[in-house]
Each structure stands twice: as C-alpha cells, then as structure tokens.
DSSP file (Angstrom, degrees, kcal/mol; ACC not computed):
  #  RESIDUE AA STRUCTURE BP1 BP2  ACC     N-H-->O    O-->H-N    N-H-->O    O-->H-N    TCO  KAPPA ALPHA  PHI   PSI    X-CA   Y-CA   Z-CA
    1    1 A M              0   0    0      0, 0.0     2,-0.2     0, 0.0     0, 0.0   0.000 360.0 360.0 360.0 136.7  100.2  103.9  119.7
    2    2 A K        -     0   0    0      1,-0.1     2,-0.2     0, 0.0     0, 0.0  -0.428 360.0-120.7 -68.9 134.9  102.3  103.4  122.8
    3    3 A K        -     0   0    0     -2,-0.2    -1,-0.1     1,-0.1     0, 0.0  -0.488  24.7-118.4 -76.3 146.7  106.0  102.8  122.3
    4    4 A L    >>  -     0   0    0     -2,-0.2     4,-2.2     1,-0.1     3,-0.5  -0.506  22.8-114.0 -80.4 151.5  107.5   99.5  123.6
    5    5 A P  H 3> S+     0   0    0      0, 0.0     4,-2.6     0, 0.0     5,-0.2   0.880 117.7  55.6 -53.5 -39.7  110.3   99.6  126.2
    6    6 A S  H 3> S+     0   0    0      1,-0.2     4,-1.7     2,-0.2     5,-0.1   0.880 108.6  47.8 -62.1 -36.9  112.7   98.1  123.6
    7    7 A Q  H <> S+     0   0    0     -3,-0.5     4,-2.8     2,-0.2    -1,-0.2   0.896 111.3  50.2 -68.6 -40.5  111.9  101.0  121.2
    8    8 A I  H  X S+     0   0    0     -4,-2.2     4,-2.6     2,-0.2    -2,-0.2   0.916 108.5  52.0 -64.8 -43.6  112.4  103.6  123.9
    9    9 A I  H  X>S+     0   0    0     -4,-2.6     5,-2.1     1,-0.2     4,-0.5   0.915 113.1  45.6 -58.9 -43.3  115.7  102.2  125.0
   10   10 A E  H ><5S+     0   0    0     -4,-1.7     3,-1.0    -5,-0.2    -2,-0.2   0.933 112.5  49.8 -66.1 -46.2  116.9  102.4  121.4
   11   11 A E  H 3<5S+     0   0    0     -4,-2.8    -2,-0.2     1,-0.3    -1,-0.2   0.871 111.2  49.1 -61.0 -38.1  115.5  105.9  120.9
   12   12 A L  H 3<5S-     0   0    0     -4,-2.6    -1,-0.3    -5,-0.2    -2,-0.2   0.570 109.3-126.1 -78.5  -8.2  117.2  107.1  124.0
   13   13 A G  T <<5 +     0   0    0     -3,-1.0     2,-0.3    -4,-0.5    -3,-0.2   0.804  47.7 168.6  68.5  29.7  120.5  105.5  122.9
   14   14 A L      < -     0   0    0     -5,-2.1     2,-0.5    -6,-0.2    -1,-0.2  -0.571  23.5-151.1 -78.9 136.7  120.9  103.6  126.2
   15   15 A E        -     0   0    0     -2,-0.3    58,-0.1     0, 0.0    31,-0.0  -0.932   7.8-143.3-109.2 127.5  123.5  100.9  126.3
   16   16 A L        -     0   0    0     -2,-0.5    58,-0.1    60,-0.1     3,-0.1  -0.748  14.8-135.3 -90.1 132.1  122.9   97.9  128.6
   17   17 A P        -     0   0    0      0, 0.0    29,-0.2     0, 0.0     2,-0.1  -0.236  41.4 -75.3 -73.1 171.3  126.0   96.5  130.3
   18   18 A P        -     0   0    0      0, 0.0    60,-0.1     0, 0.0    59,-0.1  -0.449  54.5-104.9 -66.4 143.0  126.6   92.8  130.5
   19   19 A A        -     0   0    0     58,-0.2    56,-0.1    -2,-0.1     2,-0.1  -0.510  40.6-119.4 -67.3 131.1  124.3   91.0  133.0
   20   20 A P        -     0   0    0      0, 0.0    -1,-0.1     0, 0.0     3,-0.1  -0.381  19.6-118.3 -72.4 151.2  126.4   90.1  136.1
   21   21 A K        -     0   0    0      1,-0.1     0, 0.0    -2,-0.1     0, 0.0  -0.615  46.8 -85.3 -80.4 148.2  126.8   86.5  137.2
   22   22 A P        -     0   0    0      0, 0.0    -1,-0.1     0, 0.0     5,-0.0  -0.267  31.1-152.5 -55.2 138.2  125.4   85.7  140.7
   23   23 A A  S    S+     0   0    0     -3,-0.1     2,-0.3     2,-0.0    -2,-0.0   0.203  75.2   3.0 -97.1  13.8  127.9   86.5  143.4
   24   24 A G  S    S-     0   0    0      2,-0.2     2,-1.3     0, 0.0     0, 0.0  -0.865 108.4 -45.1-168.9-160.7  126.4   83.9  145.7
   25   25 A V  S    S+     0   0    0     -2,-0.3     2,-0.3     2,-0.0    -2,-0.0  -0.714  93.6  92.7 -94.3  87.6  123.8   81.2  146.0
   26   26 A Y  S    S-     0   0    0     -2,-1.3    -2,-0.2    13,-0.0     3,-0.1  -0.969  73.4-102.7-163.8 166.6  120.7   82.9  144.5
   27   27 A K        -     0   0    0     -2,-0.3    12,-0.3     1,-0.1     3,-0.1  -0.803  21.4-137.2 -96.9 140.4  118.8   83.3  141.2
   28   28 A P  S    S+     0   0    0      0, 0.0    11,-2.5     0, 0.0     2,-0.3   0.893  90.0   8.7 -62.6 -38.1  119.2   86.6  139.3
   29   29 A I  E     -A   38   0A   0      9,-0.2     2,-0.3    53,-0.1     9,-0.2  -0.946  64.3-165.2-137.3 159.7  115.4   86.5  138.6
   30   30 A L  E     -A   37   0A   0      7,-2.0     7,-3.1    -2,-0.3     2,-0.5  -0.969   9.4-151.3-146.3 131.4  112.5   84.5  139.8
   31   31 A I  E     +A   36   0A   0     -2,-0.3     2,-0.4     5,-0.2     5,-0.2  -0.906  15.8 175.0-105.8 126.8  109.0   84.4  138.2
   32   32 A V  E >   -A   35   0A   0      3,-2.4     3,-2.2    -2,-0.5     2,-0.3  -0.957  66.3 -50.6-129.4 111.0  106.1   83.6  140.4
   33   33 A G  T 3  S-     0   0    0     -2,-0.4     0, 0.0     1,-0.3     0, 0.0  -0.463 123.8 -19.8  61.7-123.0  102.7   83.9  138.7
   34   34 A K  T 3  S+     0   0    0     -2,-0.3   119,-3.6    -3,-0.1     2,-0.4   0.153 118.4 100.9-101.7  17.4  102.7   87.2  136.9
   35   35 A S  E <   -AB  32 152A   0     -3,-2.2    -3,-2.4   117,-0.2     2,-0.6  -0.879  53.6-161.5-108.6 136.0  105.5   88.7  139.1
   36   36 A L  E     -AB  31 151A   0    115,-3.0   115,-2.9    -2,-0.4     2,-0.4  -0.964  10.3-163.8-114.3 114.1  109.1   89.0  138.1
   37   37 A Y  E     -AB  30 150A   0     -7,-3.1    -7,-2.0    -2,-0.6     2,-0.5  -0.829   1.6-159.1 -98.7 135.5  111.5   89.4  141.1
   38   38 A V  E     -AB  29 149A   0    111,-3.0   111,-1.4    -2,-0.4    -9,-0.2  -0.968  16.9-128.0-117.7 125.0  115.0   90.7  140.4
   39   39 A S  E     -     0   0A   0    -11,-2.5   108,-0.1    -2,-0.5   110,-0.1  -0.153  51.9 -63.9 -61.0 162.6  117.7   90.0  143.0
   40   40 A G  E     -     0   0A   0    108,-0.1     2,-0.4   106,-0.1   108,-0.3  -0.224  59.1-160.7 -52.2 132.1  119.8   93.0  144.2
   41   41 A Q  E     - B   0 147A   0    106,-2.5   106,-2.0    -3,-0.1    30,-0.1  -0.910   6.0-153.6-119.4 144.1  121.8   94.5  141.4
   42   42 A G        -     0   0    0     -2,-0.4     2,-0.9   104,-0.2   104,-0.2  -0.589  40.7 -80.6-105.4 174.7  124.9   96.7  141.5
   43   43 A P        -     0   0    0      0, 0.0     8,-2.7     0, 0.0     2,-0.5  -0.671  48.6-169.6 -82.3 105.1  126.1   99.3  139.0
   44   44 A V  B     -E   50   0B   0     -2,-0.9     6,-0.2    26,-0.4     5,-0.1  -0.821  13.1-138.6 -96.8 129.0  127.9   97.4  136.2
   45   45 A N    >   -     0   0    0      4,-3.5     3,-2.0    -2,-0.5    -1,-0.0  -0.296  32.0 -98.9 -76.3 168.5  129.9   99.4  133.7
   46   46 A L  T 3  S+     0   0    0      1,-0.3    -1,-0.1   -29,-0.2   -30,-0.0   0.786 124.7  56.0 -60.3 -28.4  129.8   98.6  129.9
   47   47 A D  T 3  S-     0   0    0      2,-0.1    -1,-0.3   -30,-0.1     3,-0.1   0.413 121.9-106.2 -85.6   3.5  133.1   96.8  130.3
   48   48 A G  S <  S+     0   0    0     -3,-2.0    -2,-0.1     1,-0.3     2,-0.1   0.322  81.0 125.2  91.7  -8.3  131.7   94.5  133.0
   49   49 A S        -     0   0    0     -5,-0.1    -4,-3.5     1,-0.1     2,-0.3  -0.379  61.4-111.9 -78.7 163.7  133.5   96.2  135.9
   50   50 A L  B     -E   44   0B   0     -6,-0.2     2,-0.3    -3,-0.1    -6,-0.2  -0.748  20.0-120.6 -96.2 142.8  131.6   97.6  138.9
   51   51 A M        -     0   0    0     -8,-2.7     2,-0.3    -2,-0.3    94,-0.2  -0.616  38.5-162.3 -72.0 142.0  131.2  101.2  139.8
   52   52 A L        +     0   0    0     -2,-0.3    91,-0.2    91,-0.2     2,-0.2  -0.873  28.9  90.8-127.6 159.0  132.7  101.8  143.3
   53   53 A G        -     0   0    0     89,-2.8     2,-0.5    -2,-0.3    47,-0.2  -0.528  58.3-103.4 137.2 160.3  132.5  104.4  146.0
   54   54 A R    >>> -     0   0    0     -2,-0.2     3,-2.2    45,-0.1     5,-1.7  -0.970  37.7-121.0-117.3 122.0  130.7  105.5  149.1
   55   55 A V  B 345S+fg  59 101C   0     45,-2.6    47,-2.3    -2,-0.5     5,-0.2  -0.403 100.5  22.3 -65.8 130.1  128.2  108.4  148.7
   56   56 A G  T 345S+     0   0    0      3,-2.8    -1,-0.3    45,-0.2     4,-0.1   0.191 131.3  44.6  95.8 -15.0  129.2  111.3  150.9
   57   57 A D  T <45S+     0   0    0     -3,-2.2    -2,-0.2     2,-0.4    -1,-0.1   0.627 127.9   8.9-116.8 -75.7  132.8  110.1  151.1
   58   58 A D  T  <5S+     0   0    0     -4,-1.3     2,-0.3     1,-0.1    -3,-0.2   0.797 132.1  27.8 -82.6 -31.2  134.3  109.0  147.7
   59   59 A I  B   <S-f   55   0C   0     -5,-1.7    -3,-2.8    85,-0.0    -2,-0.4  -0.922  78.0-122.2-132.2 156.0  131.5  110.2  145.5
   60   60 A N     >  -     0   0    0     -2,-0.3     4,-2.2    -5,-0.2     5,-0.2  -0.340  38.0 -94.1 -92.3 177.0  128.9  113.0  145.7
   61   61 A E  H  > S+     0   0    0      1,-0.2     4,-2.2     2,-0.2     5,-0.1   0.837 124.0  52.6 -62.1 -35.0  125.1  112.6  145.6
   62   62 A D  H  > S+     0   0    0      2,-0.2     4,-2.0     1,-0.2    -1,-0.2   0.886 109.8  48.2 -70.1 -37.6  125.0  113.3  141.8
   63   63 A Q  H  > S+     0   0    0      2,-0.2     4,-1.9     1,-0.2    -2,-0.2   0.867 111.0  52.3 -67.3 -35.5  127.5  110.6  141.1
   64   64 A G  H  X S+     0   0    0     -4,-2.2     4,-2.1     2,-0.2    -2,-0.2   0.896 107.3  51.9 -63.7 -40.7  125.5  108.3  143.4
   65   65 A K  H  X S+     0   0    0     -4,-2.2     4,-2.0     1,-0.2    -2,-0.2   0.899 108.9  50.1 -63.5 -40.5  122.4  109.1  141.3
   66   66 A L  H  X S+     0   0    0     -4,-2.0     4,-2.2     1,-0.2    -1,-0.2   0.874 108.6  53.1 -64.4 -36.5  124.3  108.2  138.2
   67   67 A A  H  X S+     0   0    0     -4,-1.9     4,-2.0     2,-0.2    -2,-0.2   0.894 107.1  51.8 -64.2 -39.0  125.3  104.9  139.8
   68   68 A A  H  X S+     0   0    0     -4,-2.1     4,-1.8     2,-0.2    -2,-0.2   0.882 108.7  50.5 -65.0 -38.2  121.6  104.2  140.6
   69   69 A K  H  X S+     0   0    0     -4,-2.0     4,-2.0     2,-0.2    -1,-0.2   0.909 108.7  52.3 -63.3 -40.7  120.8  104.9  136.9
   70   70 A Q  H  X S+     0   0    0     -4,-2.2     4,-2.4     1,-0.2   -26,-0.4   0.857 104.9  55.3 -64.9 -34.5  123.5  102.4  136.0
   71   71 A V  H  X S+     0   0    0     -4,-2.0     4,-2.8     2,-0.2    -1,-0.2   0.907 105.8  53.3 -61.1 -40.4  122.0   99.9  138.3
   72   72 A G  H  X S+     0   0    0     -4,-1.8     4,-2.3     2,-0.2    -2,-0.2   0.915 109.3  46.8 -60.3 -43.6  118.7  100.4  136.4
   73   73 A L  H  X S+     0   0    0     -4,-2.0     4,-2.0     2,-0.2    -1,-0.2   0.892 112.4  51.0 -64.9 -39.0  120.5   99.6  133.1
   74   74 A T  H  X S+     0   0    0     -4,-2.4     4,-2.4     2,-0.2    -2,-0.2   0.909 109.8  50.1 -62.8 -42.5  122.2   96.6  134.7
   75   75 A M  H  X S+     0   0    0     -4,-2.8     4,-2.6     2,-0.2    -2,-0.2   0.902 108.5  51.5 -65.0 -41.3  118.8   95.4  135.9
   76   76 A L  H  X S+     0   0    0     -4,-2.3     4,-2.5     1,-0.2    -1,-0.2   0.898 110.9  49.5 -61.3 -39.2  117.3   95.7  132.4
   77   77 A S  H  X S+     0   0    0     -4,-2.0     4,-2.7     2,-0.2   -58,-0.2   0.909 109.8  50.8 -64.6 -42.7  120.2   93.7  131.1
   78   78 A T  H  X S+     0   0    0     -4,-2.4     4,-2.5     2,-0.2     5,-0.3   0.916 111.8  47.4 -61.4 -44.2  119.6   91.0  133.7
   79   79 A I  H  X>S+     0   0    0     -4,-2.6     4,-2.6     1,-0.2     5,-1.7   0.944 113.7  47.5 -62.6 -47.5  115.9   90.8  132.9
   80   80 A Q  H  <5S+     0   0    0     -4,-2.5    -2,-0.2     3,-0.2    -1,-0.2   0.895 115.7  45.5 -60.9 -41.3  116.7   90.6  129.1
   81   81 A T  H  <5S+     0   0    0     -4,-2.7    -1,-0.2     1,-0.2    -2,-0.2   0.902 125.3  28.2 -70.3 -42.7  119.4   88.0  129.6
   82   82 A H  H  <5S+     0   0    0     -4,-2.5    -2,-0.2    -5,-0.2    -3,-0.2   0.617 136.6  20.6-100.3 -14.2  117.5   85.7  132.0
   83   83 A Y  T  <5S-     0   0    0     -4,-2.6     2,-0.4    -5,-0.3    -3,-0.2   0.724  96.1-126.6-118.4 -50.6  113.9   86.3  131.1
   84   84 A G      < +     0   0    0     -5,-1.7    -1,-0.3     0, 0.0    -2,-0.1  -0.990  63.9  27.6 134.6-145.6  113.6   87.7  127.6
   85   85 A S    >   -     0   0    0     -2,-0.4     3,-1.4     1,-0.2    -4,-0.0  -0.233  51.2-147.0 -62.2 133.4  112.0   90.8  126.1
   86   86 A L  G >  S+     0   0    0      1,-0.2     3,-1.6     2,-0.1    -1,-0.2   0.661  94.5  78.2 -67.7 -16.7  111.5   93.9  128.2
   87   87 A D  G 3  S+     0   0    0      1,-0.3    -1,-0.2   -83,-0.1    -2,-0.1   0.618  82.2  65.6 -70.0 -11.3  108.3   94.4  126.2
   88   88 A N  G <  S+     0   0    0     -3,-1.4    66,-2.6    65,-0.1     2,-0.5   0.369  79.2 101.1 -90.5   4.3  106.6   91.7  128.3
   89   89 A I  E <   -C  153   0A   0     -3,-1.6    64,-0.3    64,-0.2     3,-0.1  -0.791  49.7-172.6 -92.0 128.7  106.8   93.8  131.4
   90   90 A E  E     -     0   0A   0     62,-2.8     2,-0.3    -2,-0.5    63,-0.2   0.903  60.6 -28.6 -82.3 -47.9  103.6   95.5  132.4
   91   91 A R  E     -C  152   0A   0     61,-1.5    61,-2.7    37,-0.1     2,-0.4  -0.997  56.0 -97.2-164.9 160.7  104.9   97.7  135.2
   92   92 A V  E     +C  151   0A   0     35,-3.2    59,-0.2    -2,-0.3     3,-0.1  -0.749  37.8 174.7 -79.8 132.1  107.3   98.3  138.1
   93   93 A V  E     +     0   0A   0     57,-3.0    38,-2.6    -2,-0.4     2,-0.4   0.825  58.3   5.9-105.4 -54.4  105.7   97.2  141.4
   94   94 A K  E     -Cd 150 131A   0     56,-1.5    56,-2.5    36,-0.2     2,-0.4  -0.997  55.5-171.1-141.9 137.8  108.2   97.5  144.2
   95   95 A V  E     -Cd 149 132A   0     36,-1.8    38,-2.0    -2,-0.4     2,-0.6  -0.995   6.7-166.6-130.0 132.4  111.8   98.9  144.5
   96   96 A L  E     -Cd 148 133A   0     52,-2.8    52,-2.0    -2,-0.4     2,-0.5  -0.961  15.0-168.2-116.4 111.4  114.2   98.6  147.4
   97   97 A G  E     -Cd 147 134A   0     36,-3.1    38,-2.7    -2,-0.6     2,-0.5  -0.879   2.4-168.0-104.6 125.6  117.1  101.0  146.9
   98   98 A M  E     -Cd 146 135A   0     48,-3.1    48,-2.3    -2,-0.5     2,-0.5  -0.947   3.2-161.0-116.3 129.4  120.2  100.7  149.1
   99   99 A V  E     -Cd 145 136A   0     36,-3.0    38,-2.5    -2,-0.5     2,-0.9  -0.937  15.3-142.6-114.9 124.7  122.8  103.4  149.2
  100  100 A N        +     0   0    0     44,-2.8   -45,-2.6    -2,-0.5     2,-0.3  -0.764  50.0 150.5 -80.5 107.6  126.3  102.8  150.5
  101  101 A C  B     -g   55   0C   0     -2,-0.9   -45,-0.2    36,-0.4    -2,-0.0  -0.897  51.7 -87.5-142.8 165.2  126.8  106.2  152.2
  102  102 A S    >   -     0   0    0    -47,-2.3     3,-1.8    -2,-0.3   -45,-0.0  -0.352  49.2-107.3 -67.4 155.2  128.5  108.0  155.0
  103  103 A P  T 3  S+     0   0    0      0, 0.0    -1,-0.1     0, 0.0    33,-0.1   0.770 118.7  50.9 -59.5 -26.8  126.6  108.1  158.3
  104  104 A D  T 3  S+     0   0    0    -48,-0.0     2,-0.2     2,-0.0   -48,-0.1   0.456  81.2 116.6 -91.7   0.1  125.7  111.7  158.0
  105  105 A F    <   +     0   0    0     -3,-1.8     3,-0.1   -50,-0.2    -4,-0.1  -0.480  33.8 173.0 -71.7 137.8  124.3  111.4  154.4
  106  106 A K        +     0   0    0     -2,-0.2    -1,-0.1     1,-0.1     2,-0.1   0.367  52.7  83.8-127.5   2.8  120.6  112.2  154.2
  107  107 A K     >  +     0   0    0      1,-0.2     4,-1.9     2,-0.1     5,-0.2  -0.211  41.3 136.0-109.0  45.0  119.6  112.2  150.5
  108  108 A H  H  > S+     0   0    0      1,-0.2     4,-2.3     2,-0.2     5,-0.2   0.912  73.6  52.6 -56.5 -46.1  119.0  108.5  149.9
  109  109 A P  H  > S+     0   0    0      0, 0.0     4,-1.3     0, 0.0    -1,-0.2   0.891 106.5  54.2 -59.3 -37.7  115.7  109.1  147.9
  110  110 A Y  H  4 S+     0   0    0      2,-0.2     4,-0.4     1,-0.2     3,-0.3   0.926 109.3  47.6 -60.6 -44.6  117.6  111.6  145.6
  111  111 A V  H >< S+     0   0    0     -4,-1.9     3,-1.8     1,-0.2     4,-0.3   0.942 110.9  49.8 -62.1 -48.3  120.2  109.0  144.8
  112  112 A I  H >X S+     0   0    0     -4,-2.3     4,-2.1     1,-0.3     3,-1.0   0.694  91.7  78.9 -69.1 -17.9  117.6  106.3  144.1
  113  113 A N  H 3X S+     0   0    0     -4,-1.3     4,-3.2    -3,-0.3     5,-0.3   0.795  81.0  69.4 -56.8 -27.3  115.7  108.7  141.8
  114  114 A G  H <> S+     0   0    0     -3,-1.8     4,-1.1    -4,-0.4    -1,-0.2   0.904 106.0  38.1 -57.8 -40.8  118.4  107.8  139.2
  115  115 A F  H <> S+     0   0    0     -3,-1.0     4,-2.3    -4,-0.3    -2,-0.2   0.935 117.6  49.5 -71.5 -49.9  116.9  104.3  139.0
  116  116 A S  H  X S+     0   0    0     -4,-2.1     4,-2.3     1,-0.2    -2,-0.2   0.870 108.7  51.8 -62.7 -39.3  113.3  105.5  139.3
  117  117 A E  H  X S+     0   0    0     -4,-3.2     4,-2.0     2,-0.2    -1,-0.2   0.892 109.7  50.6 -64.9 -38.9  113.6  108.2  136.6
  118  118 A L  H  X S+     0   0    0     -4,-1.1     4,-2.4    -5,-0.3    -2,-0.2   0.934 110.4  48.7 -63.0 -46.0  115.1  105.6  134.2
  119  119 A M  H  X S+     0   0    0     -4,-2.3     4,-3.1     1,-0.2     5,-0.3   0.889 110.7  51.2 -61.9 -38.7  112.2  103.2  134.8
  120  120 A A  H  X S+     0   0    0     -4,-2.3     4,-1.3     8,-0.2    -1,-0.2   0.880 111.1  48.9 -64.8 -38.0  109.7  106.0  134.3
  121  121 A D  H  < S+     0   0    0     -4,-2.0    -2,-0.2    -5,-0.2    -1,-0.2   0.914 118.8  38.3 -65.1 -42.9  111.5  106.8  131.0
  122  122 A V  H  < S+     0   0    0     -4,-2.4  -114,-0.2     1,-0.2    -2,-0.2   0.890 130.9  24.9 -79.4 -41.4  111.5  103.2  129.8
  123  123 A F  H  < S-     0   0    0     -4,-3.1     4,-0.5     1,-0.2    -3,-0.2   0.441 115.1-100.8-107.2  -0.8  108.1  102.0  131.0
  124  124 A G     X  -     0   0    0     -4,-1.3     4,-2.5    -5,-0.3    -1,-0.2  -0.029  37.7 -78.5  96.6 157.7  106.2  105.3  131.2
  125  125 A S  T  4 S+     0   0    0      2,-0.2     4,-0.2     1,-0.2    -1,-0.1   0.784 128.8  40.7 -67.3 -27.4  105.3  107.6  134.1
  126  126 A D  T >4 S+     0   0    0     -3,-0.1     3,-0.6    -6,-0.1    -1,-0.2   0.948 125.5  31.3 -81.6 -54.8  102.4  105.4  135.3
  127  127 A N  T 34 S+     0   0    0     -4,-0.5   -35,-3.2     1,-0.2    -3,-0.2   0.659 114.7  60.0 -81.2 -16.7  103.9  101.9  134.8
  128  128 A G  T 3< S+     0   0    0     -4,-2.5     2,-0.5   -37,-0.2    -1,-0.2   0.561  96.2  68.1 -88.3  -7.9  107.5  102.8  135.5
  129  129 A I    <   +     0   0    0     -3,-0.6     2,-0.1    -4,-0.2    -1,-0.1  -0.954  58.7 153.7-118.5 121.6  106.9  104.1  139.0
  130  130 A G        -     0   0    0     -2,-0.5   -36,-0.2     1,-0.2     2,-0.2  -0.356  53.7 -52.7-119.8-157.8  105.9  101.8  141.8
  131  131 A V  E     -d   94   0A   0    -38,-2.6   -36,-1.8    -2,-0.1     2,-0.3  -0.519  63.8-173.7 -80.4 156.6  106.2  101.8  145.5
  132  132 A R  E     -d   95   0A   0    -38,-0.2     2,-0.3    -2,-0.2   -36,-0.2  -0.999  26.7-160.4-155.6 149.6  109.7  102.3  146.8
  133  133 A S  E     -d   96   0A   0    -38,-2.0   -36,-3.1    -2,-0.3     2,-0.4  -0.975   9.6-167.0-126.3 147.1  112.1  102.4  149.8
  134  134 A A  E     +d   97   0A   0     -2,-0.3     2,-0.3   -38,-0.2   -36,-0.2  -0.961  19.7 162.8-136.4 116.6  115.5  104.1  149.8
  135  135 A V  E     -d   98   0A   0    -38,-2.7   -36,-3.0    -2,-0.4     2,-0.4  -0.865  32.9-121.2-133.1 162.7  117.8  103.4  152.7
  136  136 A G  E     +d   99   0A   0     -2,-0.3     2,-0.3   -38,-0.2   -36,-0.2  -0.863  44.5 131.9-106.4 141.8  121.5  103.7  153.6
  137  137 A M        -     0   0    0    -38,-2.5   -36,-0.4    -2,-0.4     2,-0.3  -0.972  58.8 -75.9-168.6 172.0  123.7  100.8  154.6
  138  138 A M        -     0   0    0     -2,-0.3   -38,-0.1   -38,-0.2   -84,-0.0  -0.661  49.9-157.5 -78.7 139.0  127.1   99.1  154.0
  139  139 A L    >   -     0   0    0     -2,-0.3     3,-1.2     4,-0.2     4,-0.0  -0.885  21.0 -94.3-122.4 153.1  127.1   97.3  150.6
  140  140 A P  G >  S+     0   0    0      0, 0.0     3,-1.5     0, 0.0   -40,-0.1  -0.280 100.7   8.3 -66.2 145.4  129.3   94.4  149.4
  141  141 A G  G 3  S-     0   0    0      1,-0.3   -91,-0.1   -89,-0.0     0, 0.0   0.506 119.7 -76.6  70.1   4.8  132.4   95.1  147.3
  142  142 A G  G <  S+     0   0    0     -3,-1.2   -89,-2.8     1,-0.2    -1,-0.3   0.692  80.4 158.5  79.4  17.7  132.3   98.8  147.9
  143  143 A I    <   -     0   0    0     -3,-1.5    -1,-0.2   -91,-0.2    -4,-0.2  -0.478  40.5-139.3 -73.5 148.7  129.5   99.5  145.4
  144  144 A P  S    S+     0   0    0      0, 0.0   -44,-2.8     0, 0.0     2,-0.3   0.779  79.4  21.4 -79.7 -25.9  127.7  102.8  145.9
  145  145 A V  E     - C   0  99A   0    -46,-0.2     2,-0.4   -94,-0.2   -46,-0.2  -0.999  54.2-176.2-145.7 141.3  124.1  101.5  145.2
  146  146 A E  E     - C   0  98A   0    -48,-2.3   -48,-3.1    -2,-0.3     2,-0.4  -0.996  12.8-175.6-134.8 138.1  122.3   98.2  145.2
  147  147 A I  E     -BC  41  97A   0   -106,-2.0  -106,-2.5    -2,-0.4     2,-0.3  -0.996  10.7-171.2-136.7 136.3  118.7   97.8  144.1
  148  148 A E  E     - C   0  96A   0    -52,-2.0   -52,-2.8    -2,-0.4     2,-0.3  -0.918  18.0-179.7-118.6 153.9  116.2   95.0  144.0
  149  149 A A  E     -BC  38  95A   0   -111,-1.4  -111,-3.0    -2,-0.3     2,-0.4  -0.974  24.8-141.4-151.4 161.2  112.8   95.2  142.3
  150  150 A M  E     -BC  37  94A   0    -56,-2.5   -57,-3.0    -2,-0.3   -56,-1.5  -0.992  21.1-170.3-126.6 135.7  109.6   93.4  141.5
  151  151 A F  E     -BC  36  92A   0   -115,-2.9  -115,-3.0    -2,-0.4     2,-0.5  -0.882  20.8-127.2-122.0 153.1  107.8   93.8  138.2
  152  152 A E  E     -BC  35  91A   0    -61,-2.7   -62,-2.8    -2,-0.3   -61,-1.5  -0.872  26.7-141.1 -96.9 134.4  104.4   92.7  136.9
  153  153 A L  E       C   0  89A   0   -119,-3.6   -64,-0.2    -2,-0.5   -65,-0.1  -0.601 360.0 360.0 -92.0 155.7  104.4   90.7  133.7
  154  154 A K              0   0    0    -66,-2.6   -65,-0.1    -2,-0.2    -1,-0.1   0.474 360.0 360.0 -73.1 360.0  101.8   91.1  130.9
C-alpha cells in the first residue's frame, strides 16, 4: 500500500516551519476546481525567521539548494495551515523557482532541485515531479529562493 505524504514526512523526520503571513495583498493559497495554487514562498526557518543571502555572493550553490528545500518545507506548512491535510494532494503540476543570484551564476536548476527532490520524496517520483522553470532574479527581503507552485487535488 502506498504511503501517505503525512506518513512520509513523519518517517523522514522533516519539521515544517511556521506558515508565513502574507507580506502583501494576496492569498497564500487559492483553490480553483481541483487545482491548488500556492503564492510565492520564501525559506522560513523553524523559528519563523527567513533565510537570507544571494547565491554566488553570500552563499554557495549547495546552500542555495538547501534554501530551496526549506522553501518546500515552508510551502507544505502553508498548504497544511490554509488548506488542510497534505494527503489530499494528488500531484505537483507546475513549479516556478526563482533564485536570487549574482549575474554570473548559471546553476539555477541545481538550486531549485532542492525543492523538487523534496516534493519527489513526499509525493513520489511520479506525482512529486511536475513541469518547472528555474530563473535568476532579485528577490524581496534578501531571500535566496522564492518558489510558487500549483498542485492537483484528489
């Protein structure tokens, strides 16, 4: 029998940070039909603070990848807080990963793999991987990574 995402999170010993409050005029999540859209999320630490840094300047690509994984944990927390059980998610559909990086940085997909690998672990290699973009840009507050995503509900 296939394990539920909530069971996998517990087995892996993953700790979800507190869901951040909106930093502007938007909804953290929006459900349209069987689609769950999640607004851009940054990497929130367990104490509620944000991870900071610019990939290629203040932090390296591996630290950026860890920040992307932390964004994934933050997003799971946001979904759980504003929607309910993660076990009601069928699959990841679309991911937009944004990396705050130096102009010469070229490994945006590697950094966003931190998020994608976590989703594959939690929802399975088929349902945890959807379509994706990974780009570099300036991000608010000095966070290293911001990710927005769309999920299909059961």
